[in-house]
N, C-alpha and C positions, 0 to 999 in steps of 0.2 A: 577620447573624452571617458571619464570613468563612471560607470553607471554606478548611483545610489545603493547604498546597503538593502536597503528597503526592497528595491528593485530586482535586485540580484535574489532577493530572496523568494521573492516573487513568482519571479521566472524559475528558480527551482523549486518551489513547490506544484507551479502549473506543468512542469515536466514530468512530477511523480502523478499528475491528476489524470491518470488512464489506469480502470480496473486490470487491465491484463500488465499493465509496467506493475503495479504494485504486488499483484500476482506471484510475476518471473521474482522480484524481490524477497517477497516472503518465501519463495522456495529455495533461493539462493542463502538463506541464512546460515545453513549448517555447512555448507560448502559447495563447491562446484557440482553442476548440475548438466549433464548430457542434454543435447539442443532435442534432442526422440527422446528423454524422458519429460522436458519442459510441456512438449507438444502433447503428450500421452496425458499430463496431469492440467493442462489449461484448454485444451482440446477445441483447439481454433486453427485455423487456417496455415500452413506452415509457412507464406507468406504476411501474412498479418503477425503473427510472433516475429519475423524476421525484422519487420518494419519496428515492433515496439523494443528488440532487440537494442537494434541501431540507433535509436533515441537515447537509450539508455550508456549505451558504448559512446556515442559522442559525446554527452553529459559528462563521462569518466565514470560513471558510478557502477560501470560492473565492465569487467575486463572478458575477453575471449582467450581460450585456452585449445588449442590445435595439438591433439595426440594421431598421429597420422590419420585418418577417415572422420573422426569423431571429433566435435568441436562442442566443447562444455562453454557454461559462461560462470564467473564468480563474482562475489561482491568486489569491488576496487578496494574497501577498507571497511573495519567495523563498526562504523561511526554510522552507516545505514540500516544495520541491523538494530542497534540500540534507538534510533529514529522510528524504528517500526516500534520496536516493543512500548517507546513511547505513547505512539500513538493508538496502542491497544489499550495503554492506560487510560488515556485520557478518555477513549469513546467507551471502555468499561464503566469510568466515573458518570459520563454524560448518558449514558443509556440506565445506569442506576438511577440517578435523578429523574429520569423520564419515568421510571417505571413505581419510585414513588409517586409522582404526580399521575399516576393511573390509577392508582391503588386509592388515594385522595379524591379523585373524581368519582370512582366508582363507588367510593363509601358515601359522599355527597348524594350518589343516584339511589344509596339503598334509605341512606335516612330521609332524603325528600326534601324539595327544595325551601318548604317553610322552616323547618329544623337546620338546614345547615346554615353555618356563618358565613 
């Protein structure tokens, strides 16, 4: 039985829905990164990182690369980096809107309730 597209998308975003996974993907945007460097940057237990890398690897979003004793990870394709850039743009717009709203609220506090609209 084929899963509806909207359900597949929801599962994809659910897979991305962990801060460590997002941070790993951000770190991999510029090329392969050894696991030891990921551990240094993310500062979590090796077993926790391994678990999150396994989720990303099973989903096909990252690949592992072995070079002797060193294991590195890389994005499986450039679309993931573009998705992260799009998320950054969306968040920037949302936060800019919140900043404008906050400024309006602060201005209303300064003007006072009787004078604000």
